[in-house]
SEMI-719837 format. One record per residue (C-alpha): residue in one letter; x, y, z. Coordinates in steps of 0.1 Angstrom, whole numbers, padded with zeros to 4 digits, always signed. Example, Ala and Ser with C-alpha at 12.3 -4.5 7.8 and 13.67 -1.06 7.14 Angstrom:
BEGIN
A+0123-0045+0078S+0137-0011+0071
This chain:
BEGIN
M+1664-0521-0660T+1694-0497-0658A+1694-0460-0661D+1717-0460-0691N+1693-0479-0713T+1680-0446-0727G+1681-0458-0763G+1656-0486-0755M+1632-0460-0740T+1629-0438-0771M+1605-0437-0799M+1633-0444-0823E+1634-0480-0812A+1602-0485-0831Q+1622-0477-0862G+1649-0501-0853T+1674-0474-0842T+1690-0464-0810S+1689-0427-0803S+1676-0402-0778F+1652-0373-0780N+1667-0340-0790L+1653-0321-0760S+1679-0294-0756Y+1672-0258-0765G+1707-0252-0779E+1740-0269-0782N+1758-0246-0759E+1731-0241-0733D+1737-0257-0699P+1708-0281-0690E+1711-0271-0653T+1705-0235-0663S+1675-0245-0683V+1661-0264-0654A+1665-0234-0631S+1648-0211-0655S+1616-0230-0661S+1592-0209-0682M+1561-0221-0664S+1548-0224-0629I+1530-0257-0632D+1522-0259-0595K+1496-0232-0599L+1479-0246-0630L+1458-0272-0612P+1443-0248-0587A+1436-0224-0615L+1418-0251-0635L+1398-0261-0604E+1389-0225-0597C+1377-0219-0633F+1358-0252-0637G+1345-0250-0602I+1328-0217-0609I+1315-0231-0642L+1301-0261-0623C+1283-0238-0598G+1267-0219-0627Y+1257-0252-0643I+1241-0265-0611A+1222-0232-0607G+1208-0235-0642R+1201-0272-0639A+1182-0268-0607N+1163-0238-0621I+1177-0215-0594I+1184-0192-0623T+1164-0197-0654S+1176-0191-0690T+1156-0159-0692Q+1172-0146-0660A+1206-0157-0672K+1203-0133-0702G+1206-0104-0678L+1239-0117-0664G+1251-0123-0699N+1243-0087-0709F+1262-0074-0679V+1292-0095-0687S+1293-0087-0724K+1282-0050-0724F+1297-0037-0692A+1323-0059-0674L+1343-0071-0705P+1344-0037-0723A+1357-0021-0690L+1383-0048-0687L+1394-0043-0723F+1395-0005-0720K+1416-0007-0688N+1442-0031-0703M+1444-0013-0736V+1453+0019-0717L+1479+0002-0696L+1493-0019-0723D+1531-0017-0728F+1538-0020-0765G+1575-0018-0759N+1577-0053-0745V+1556-0069-0772I+1572-0095-0795W+1554-0086-0827P+1563-0118-0846F+1543-0137-0820L+1512-0116-0828W+1517-0121-0865S+1520-0158-0860I+1487-0160-0841L+1471-0138-0867I+1483-0160-0896A+1472-0192-0877K+1437-0178-0871V+1433-0166-0906S+1445-0200-0919V+1421-0220-0898F+1393-0195-0906F+1400-0199-0943I+1403-0237-0942V+1370-0241-0923C+1352-0216-0945V+1363-0231-0978L+1356-0266-0968T+1321-0256-0955L+1313-0238-0988I+1323-0269-1007V+1306-0295-0986A+1275-0278-0972S+1242-0277-0990P+1235-0246-1012E+1204-0237-0991S+1225-0228-0960R+1262-0229-0970Y+1269-0192-0963S+1256-0191-0928K+1273-0223-0920A+1306-0211-0934G+1304-0179-0913L+1294-0194-0880F+1317-0225-0883S+1347-0203-0891I+1340-0181-0861F+1335-0212-0839A+1370-0225-0849T+1388-0192-0843Q+1372-0173-0815S+1385-0185-0781N+1373-0179-0746D+1404-0157-0740F+1393-0136-0710A+1370-0158-0688L+1389-0191-0691G+1422-0183-0709Y+1435-0154-0688P+1434-0173-0654I+1453-0202-0670V+1480-0179-0685E+1482-0160-0652A+1488-0192-0633L+1515-0204-0657Y+1535-0173-0666K+1529-0146-0640S+1560-0154-0620T+1582-0161-0650Y+1570-0141-0681P+1544-0116-0668E+1545-0098-0701Y+1528-0128-0717L+1495-0118-0699Q+1491-0087-0720Y+1492-0107-0752I+1457-0120-0744Y+1444-0084-0749L+1463-0080-0781V+1453-0113-0797A+1416-0113-0789P+1408-0083-0811V+1422-0103-0841S+1389-0123-0840L+1366-0095-0828M+1377-0068-0853F+1390-0087-0884L+1377-0123-0886N+1343-0121-0871P+1331-0094-0895V+1339-0117-0924G+1319-0144-0908F+1290-0120-0901G+1292-0110-0938F+1286-0146-0948C+1256-0148-0924E+1242-0115-0938V+1245-0128-0973Q+1226-0160-0963K+1200-0138-0946W+1198-0117-0978K+1193-0148-1000D+1167-0163-0977Q+1146-0131-0978G+1148-0129-1015N+1154-0092-1014N+1176-0089-1044Q+1170-0051-1046Q+1193-0046-1015S+1228-0039-1028K+1258-0058-1016L+1274-0025-1006R+1245-0020-0982V+1250-0054-0968V+1287-0047-0962G+1279-0014-0946H+1254-0031-0923V+1280-0056-0912L+1306-0029-0904L+1280-0009-0885Q+1271-0039-0864V+1308-0045-0856L+1314-0009-0846K+1283-0009-0824N+1297-0039-0805P+1307-0025-0771I+1337-0048-0770V+1351-0036-0803F+1342+0000-0795M+1360+0000-0761V+1391-0016-0777V+1393+0013-0801I+1387+0039-0774G+1412+0022-0752I+1439+0023-0778I+1433+0060-0784A+1433+0066-0747H+1466+0047-0744F+1484+0074-0764A+1463+0103-0752L+1467+0095-0714N+1502+0082-0714Q+1493+0047-0703T+1475+0059-0672V+1438+0056-0663P+1427+0090-0648A+1423+0089-0611F+1387+0100-0611M+1376+0070-0631A+1402+0044-0621E+1381+0029-0592F+1350+0028-0614V+1368+0010-0642D+1385-0013-0618G+1351-0022-0602L+1336-0032-0635A+1367-0050-0647N+1372-0070-0616S+1337-0083-0617F+1342-0099-0651G+1361-0131-0640G+1337-0149-0617A+1306-0136-0635A+1317-0147-0669L+1326-0182-0657F+1293-0185-0638Y+1274-0174-0669L+1293-0199-0690G+1280-0226-0667L+1245-0213-0670T+1247-0214-0708M+1257-0251-0708V+1224-0263-0693G+1205-0284-0718Q+1228-0278-0747L+1237-0314-0752R+1201-0322-0758K+1203-0303-0790L+1230-0326-0803T+1214-0347-0831K+1227-0373-0855S+1227-0348-0884T+1252-0327-0866V+1277-0353-0854V+1301-0353-0884T+1301-0315-0884L+1309-0314-0847I+1338-0339-0851L+1354-0317-0878L+1349-0285-0859L+1364-0299-0827T+1393-0313-0846A+1399-0279-0862K+1396-0260-0828L+1414-0283-0804L+1440-0300-0827L+1446-0280-0859M+1446-0245-0842P+1472-0252-0816L+1495-0270-0840I+1494-0242-0866C+1499-0216-0838K+1530-0234-0826D+1544-0239-0861M+1539-0203-0871V+1558-0191-0840D+1586-0215-0848L+1588-0201-0883L+1584-0164-0878D+1600-0157-0844N+1636-0157-0855S+1646-0124-0837N+1649-0139-0802S+1685-0144-0792S+1674-0166-0763A+1664-0201-0773L+1646-0205-0740N+1624-0175-0746H+1617-0187-0782S+1606-0221-0770S+1584-0206-0742L+1566-0184-0768S+1561-0215-0790D+1547-0234-0760Y+1525-0204-0751A+1511-0203-0787F+1502-0240-0784L+1484-0235-0752Y+1466-0205-0766G+1453-0226-0795V+1437-0251-0771F+1415-0224-0754P+1379-0235-0760T+1353-0216-0780A+1338-0185-0765P+1301-0186-0754S+1294-0155-0775V+1295-0177-0806A+1262-0192-0794I+1248-0157-0792Y+1257-0152-0829A+1240-0184-0838V+1208-0174-0820Y+1209-0139-0836Y+1211-0154-0871N+1189-0185-0862A+1214-0209-0878E+1233-0240-0867L+1224-0235-0830E+1226-0272-0823V+1262-0275-0836V+1275-0243-0820T+1260-0248-0785S+1269-0285-0783G+1304-0279-0796M+1309-0251-0771V+1302-0274-0742I+1323-0303-0755S+1353-0281-0764T+1352-0265-0730F+1355-0298-0711L+1379-0313-0736S+1402-0284-0733A+1408-0288-0696P+1427-0321-0697I+1445-0310-0729M+1457-0278-0713Y+1468-0295-0681V+1487-0324-0698S+1503-0300-0723A+1514-0275-0697W+1527-0303-0675L+1547-0318-0703L+1561-0285-0714T+1579-0282-0680M+1596-0315-0687H+1619-0304-0715W+1650-0311-0696M+1643-0347-0685D+1662-0376-0700P+1643-0401-0722Q+1644-0427-0694L+1626-0404-0670L+1601-0393-0697M+1591-0429-0705N+1588-0437-0668S+1565-0406-0665L+1544-0419-0694Q+1541-0453-0678N+1531-0436-0645V+1504-0415-0662S+1490-0445-0679F+1490-0465-0646N+1473-0437-0626I+1446-0430-0651S+1439-0467-0655I+1432-0470-0618V+1408-0440-0618S+1391-0453-0650L+1389-0488-0635V+1370-0475-0605A+1345-0457-0628L+1340-0488-0648V+1334-0510-0617W+1304-0487-0611T+1292-0483-0647I+1291-0519-0658P+1269-0531-0629V+1246-0501-0637M+1241-0514-0672F+1232-0549-0660L+1210-0538-0631S+1190-0515-0654K+1187-0544-0679K+1198-0522-0707F+1224-0547-0718K+1196-0568-0734R+1187-0541-0758L+1205-0526-0788P+1228-0507-0790H+1234-0510-0753M+1245-0547-0759F+1275-0534-0779T+1281-0506-0754V+1286-0532-0726N+1312-0549-0748L+1330-0516-0751F+1329-0512-0714L+1343-0547-0709A+1371-0539-0733Q+1379-0507-0714F+1378-0527-0682L+1403-0553-0695T+1425-0525-0709C+1427-0509-0674I+1434-0543-0658G+1461-0550-0685M+1478-0517-0680I+1478-0520-0642L+1494-0555-0645W+1518-0543-0671N+1532-0517-0648F+1544-0545-0625V+1552-0573-0650V+1573-0551-0673K+1598-0545-0644G+1603-0582-0639D+1623-0608-0658S+1595-0632-0667F+1591-0630-0705I+1560-0654-0704L+1541-0631-0680Q+1550-0601-0702V+1537-0618-0733L+1505-0629-0715T+1498-0595-0701F+1507-0578-0734S+1482-0601-0751V+1454-0591-0728L+1463-0554-0730C+1468-0553-0767T+1436-0572-0776S+1414-0552-0753L+1429-0519-0764Y+1424-0527-0801S+1388-0537-0791T+1382-0503-0776Y+1394-0488-0810L+1369-0509-0829W+1338-0507-0808P+1330-0470-0814G+1328-0477-0852L+1307-0508-0846I+1283-0489-0823A+1278-0462-0849L+1272-0489-0875S+1246-0505-0853I+1227-0473-0849V+1226-0468-0887L+1212-0503-0891L+1187-0498-0863K+1175-0466-0880K+1169-0485-0912S+1152-0514-0896E+1138-0519-0861D+1157-0552-0859L+1193-0556-0870K+1196-0574-0904V+1231-0585-0892S+1232-0608-0863P+1244-0590-0831G+1266-0620-0824M+1284-0613-0857L+1293-0578-0846V+1304-0591-0812I+1327-0616-0830V+1341-0588-0852G+1346-0565-0822W+1367-0591-0804G+1379-0613-0832I+1398-0587-0852P+1418-0574-0822A+1426-0610-0812F+1437-0618-0847A+1459-0586-0849T+1475-0595-0815A+1482-0630-0827I+1499-0617-0858L+1521-0595-0836L+1530-0624-0813I+1538-0647-0842C+1556-0624-0866G+1568-0595-0844G+1600-0591-0826K+1602-0578-0791M+1622-0546-0787P+1649-0548-0760D+1646-0527-0729T+1612-0512-0738I+1586-0506-0711D+1560-0488-0733A+1533-0513-0742S+1525-0493-0773Y+1559-0501-0788F+1567-0535-0773Y+1569-0550-0808G+1584-0520-0825E+1575-0510-0860Q+1553-0540-0867Q+1531-0530-0838I+1528-0494-0850I+1517-0506-0884C+1492-0530-0869T+1478-0502-0846T+1475-0479-0876V+1455-0504-0896V+1431-0511-0867I+1425-0474-0860A+1421-0466-0897L+1395-0494-0900S+1375-0480-0870I+1377-0444-0882I+1365-0454-0917L+1337-0476-0903G+1326-0450-0877G+1330-0420-0899G+1311-0436-0927S+1283-0445-0903L+1281-0410-0889V+1280-0396-0924C+1251-0419-0932L+1233-0407-0901S+1239-0371-0909R+1227-0374-0945G+1200-0400-0940S+1164-0390-0947W+1154-0402-0912A+1174-0376-0893Q+1147-0349-0891N+1121-0374-0880D+1143-0387-0853Q+1151-0352-0841N+1114-0345-0837Q+1110-0378-0819E+1137-0369-0794G+1127-0333-0790N+1090-0340-0783A+1080-0375-0773S+1044-0366-0768S+1029-0393-0791D+1015-0419-0767E+1014-0446-0793D+1052-0446-0795L+1055-0453-0758L+1041-0488-0760T+1057-0518-0777E+1036-0538-0802D+1034-0568-0780E+1022-0550-0749P+0988-0564-0740G+0973-0531-0730S+0984-0512-0760Q+0955-0521-0781I+0929-0507-0757L+0947-0477-0741F+0932-0451-0764E+0899-0467-0774P+0868-0444-0771V+0853-0442-0736P+0822-0464-0732P+0790-0450-0718P+0790-0446-0680G+0765-0474-0675E+0787-0501-0690H+0811-0502-0659N+0811-0492-0623R+0831-0465-0606A+0856-0489-0591C+0890-0492-0606L+0894-0528-0616I+0932-0526-0619C+0942-0493-0602D+0939-0491-0565C+0928-0454-0561A+0931-0436-0528S+0910-0407-0518P+0920-0374-0533Q+0940-0350-0513P+0923-0319-0499M+0930-0285-0515P+0930-0251-0498D+0896-0235-0495M+0906-0206-0517I+0917-0229-0545I+0887-0252-0541S+0863-0222-0544T+0878-0212-0577N+0881-0248-0589M+0846-0259-0585N+0831-0238-0612N+0859-0242-0638T+0867-0279-0639P+0846-0305-0657T+0830-0330-0635T+0844-0365-0631L+0829-0391-0653A+0819-0425-0640G+0847-0451-0642Q+0874-0425-0639C+0904-0428-0616E+0900-0399-0592S+0936-0400-0577G+0970-0415-0581C+0974-0451-0593E+0989-0472-0566S+0992-0504-0586T+1020-0513-0610D+0994-0529-0633C+0982-0495-0644L+0986-0493-0681L+0999-0457-0680V+1025-0467-0654Q+1035-0495-0677V+1038-0470-0706E+1063-0449-0685E+1083-0480-0675L+1084-0492-0711Q+1096-0458-0723Q+1124-0459-0697V+1135-0494-0709A+1130-0487-0746D+1151-0456-0746R+1181-0463-0768Q+1199-0432-0756E+1211-0426-0792T+1223-0391-0785R+1245-0403-0756H+1259-0431-0779L+1266-0407-0807L+1283-0382-0783M+1305-0411-0771C+1313-0421-0806V+1322-0385-0815L+1346-0381-0785L+1362-0415-0791T+1366-0408-0828V+1385-0376-0819S+1408-0397-0797L+1413-0422-0825L+1423-0393-0848A+1450-0384-0822N+1462-0420-0820L+1463-0422-0858S+1483-0390-0860S+1507-0404-0834C+1513-0436-0853L+1518-0418-0887W+1540-0392-0871L+1563-0418-0858L+1563-0439-0890F+1573-0409-0912N+1594-0388-0889R+1625-0403-0874D+1630-0373-0850P+1595-0366-0836G+1605-0340-0811R+1588-0326-0780L+1554-0318-0796Y+1551-0355-0805L+1557-0363-0768E+1527-0341-0759L+1506-0360-0784L+1518-0393-0769F+1508-0383-0734F+1474-0372-0747C+1469-0405-0764A+1478-0423-0732V+1452-0403-0712A+1426-0409-0740N+1432-0446-0743Y+1433-0455-0706G+1409-0429-0693Q+1379-0440-0715G+1361-0453-0684L+1357-0417-0671L+1338-0409-0703S+1317-0440-0700F+1308-0432-0664A+1299-0396-0673L+1275-0407-0700F+1260-0440-0687G+1271-0444-0650L+1244-0421-0635D+1213-0438-0648K+1183-0415-0643H+1157-0441-0633L+1180-0465-0614I+1203-0440-0596L+1193-0403-0598L+1155-0404-0593P+1155-0430-0564F+1183-0411-0547K+1164-0378-0551K+1132-0394-0538R+1151-0409-0508L+1168-0376-0501I+1135-0357-0502S+1118-0383-0480L+1147-0380-0454W+1148-0342-0455Y+1111-0334-0457G+1098-0367-0442K+1080-0351-0413K+1066-0323-0433Q+1051-0347-0459E+1031-0365-0432E+1012-0333-0426P+0988-0318-0452P+1011-0295-0471Q+0983-0272-0482T+0976-0258-0448D+1007-0236-0447L+1014-0230-0484P+1038-0201-0491E+1022-0171-0506D+1038-0174-0540I+1025-0210-0544R+0990-0200-0532M+0988-0171-0556T+1001-0192-0585C+0975-0219-0578T+0947-0195-0574Q+0956-0176-0606F+0958-0208-0626T+0926-0224-0613R+0906-0193-0617Y+0917-0180-0651H+0936-0208-0669K+0927-0243-0657Q+0896-0247-0678Q+0914-0237-0710C+0944-0259-0702F+0921-0288-0695H+0904-0284-0729D+0938-0280-0747I+0960-0308-0733V+0940-0332-0712K+0931-0364-0729T+0910-0394-0717R+0932-0424-0715R+0926-0459-0703C+0944-0469-0671G+0926-0503-0666K+0905-0528-0684Q+0873-0508-0677T+0886-0475-0663V+0899-0443-0677V+0916-0412-0664D+0919-0377-0677C+0957-0369-0678F+0984-0351-0698L+1021-0353-0703G+1045-0330-0683C+1061-0318-0715E+1027-0309-0729L+1020-0286-0700V+1054-0270-0703E+1047-0262-0739W+1012-0249-0731L+1025-0226-0704Q+1049-0211-0729Q+1023-0207-0755V+0999-0188-0733G+1026-0166-0718L+1026-0179-0682A+1063-0189-0686Q+1090-0174-0708D+1111-0205-0712R+1110-0242-0703G+1128-0236-0670E+1102-0212-0658A+1074-0235-0670V+1089-0264-0649L+1090-0240-0619Y+1053-0231-0625G+1043-0267-0628T+1062-0275-0596R+1043-0248-0577L+1010-0262-0590Q+1020-0297-0578Q+1030-0283-0544G+0997-0265-0542G+0977-0297-0549V+0964-0286-0583L+0981-0315-0601Q+0999-0347-0593H+1017-0376-0610I+0993-0405-0618K+1013-0427-0593D+1023-0397-0571E+1059-0409-0577H+1076-0381-0597S+1079-0344-0591F+1068-0323-0621Q+1093-0327-0649D+1096-0316-0685N+1094-0353-0696P+1067-0376-0712L+1054-0385-0677Y+1016-0387-0670Y+1000-0361-0647R+0964-0353-0638F+0946-0324-0623I+0932-0331-0589M+0894-0327-0591
């Protein structure tokens, strides 16, 4: 392969032409000058991303481990939104230099945001049901246009442009008020109209509704301080008075870390709210936010910014607009959804997904935007290297994920059977790309064809399986057993890709000097890829629409949200299921011995707790298990194990289908763009790199969703870690030296609440052939603690239950699990 074969390395070869990318900024501009004046500092981008997402991860861990509960997090959120951010905006509005502002850039962003807002609003009003169309239109439009400019966007812009175009940093403070002061009030107006219609208060005039919305906007401290800051800018001559400068700086400087940490806190548990009825909406919103918004921003700058004499500065503004459009949705949108009690599931789940999707998009885009001056040969080599590197990382993730699916025996159930096929296709795709990186540089045409056959077939299979998995979930919702043979879907998932590859090998013509596997057979391969992707999108999209509009969606949501019905935890053919909830026979009909459960003696409780417990707890009936079940033959233990195996993880599957469908849309755009545009340009190159990361990095997504199996990996690891860390302490009676907070919690509960709790949630259930036990579910106790006011949220309730377990008031029936907000069986220690 020679360096002068640049024509063979271009996208134009797919059209049967030989040309090169038009990557120069101007005909008379020296490329070496352009290289020297790079508009970005890409070396600082990765540290900035690690800093931002590292702090977000710390916040998520703190919330996930209940170090900070959701109620406590509200205080941090109030500080960030009502003190730190207003101070930051006031300071920067005062110091803003309007003389260096390129106003066409601001008008371009404004038009782009208004366009996306209008598109999302109109489509929502047309498609949504009449009962909630106005609130959906308002919140969805805000979701698609309000970016996380300050907490996440500003550090990224600072890392990229501080050393080259420092004036770009102030644009963040000029662009953000576009949403806060102009677009958000329109969205709030739609929400107020929906609230007005729901209340049926037709006597309230529309003028009053508009006035209420404007008043709420003006009362927003962020908007208020922006207005005050602009006034102070002209009154104080761009200078913050010395007596308040330190005070303002202190509040403003506290915003960055606190806001990112709070963002991590708000992400805890949000994906649980993702249901099948919200999947299609979420796909469209993510497409509008992460694909449509950056493209329109860039196009508007290209159209309106004609005043720049420097082509380099014009291009850097255009690139900056694209990066700005990729910024994820701000957490404040979730606050709006809570305030109006509408579409909370879509907004919160979308906020989490958009945040984590934006990171690779921003990094890849910014990295590519620094490569404007590379020749096509080097660009294609870079694309090949990116595909090779991401394939290695993805392969490692799949080497872990696939054995987990087999060891957990989930591969025998549906839809996990089809998910394993997807993982195998991803595995073969990574293997094929790694081999292709070496084979394509050789001279053996046979090895190239064989490697291409494996790579193309497996890649097409990864395109098809998301649609087939979504279809299988639809069929499983309609009937417990698939009416279509699973083997038939497996044949389709592998047969169509194999057939398409065979057509290419028979009818296609190899393009000369091409190393990109996506264009090895030129235009015929692009058309074939377009057909396969379109088929999968139609299949998956139609299935997701059926799930969102099906009559079973609400029932399934209730089942996922509260799995407290014990009858659903057993399969029909389970031998103990028929007697698990039968009435308790009289005490004389059986003895006190557990015939199946091997019960140990109960653990002692502190004297203070025992004294309050003796008078408030019902006595133990004959035939009851008086402590944890040590035998795996216990029917209740079998119920928990069956629940673990029977879990279809539909939410995880649907989330995977959503993300893979978004990547399929990007691949489809890439193919259509190349078919109908003979000069794709640099923006197409960015899309091409994104598609390469999405195609060969699917294993990372699979690992994130299915690699860390809770019952096979996480719980055993946690139990082992606890046994190693606290092993010596657990050998001693833990009640002898209880901390004061645990002792007080247990004493309060046993003295004032235990009897009522026992009456409300404890049920007598069979654990053996002739034995019963009084027990309850962990999620039932969590809900009860919230109802009686002992906990403000589910996180505090889990902490309360953990203290009761540590104090010896309750335990798991097998003494195997710590207290969890899950359908696990616990019992009070008598």
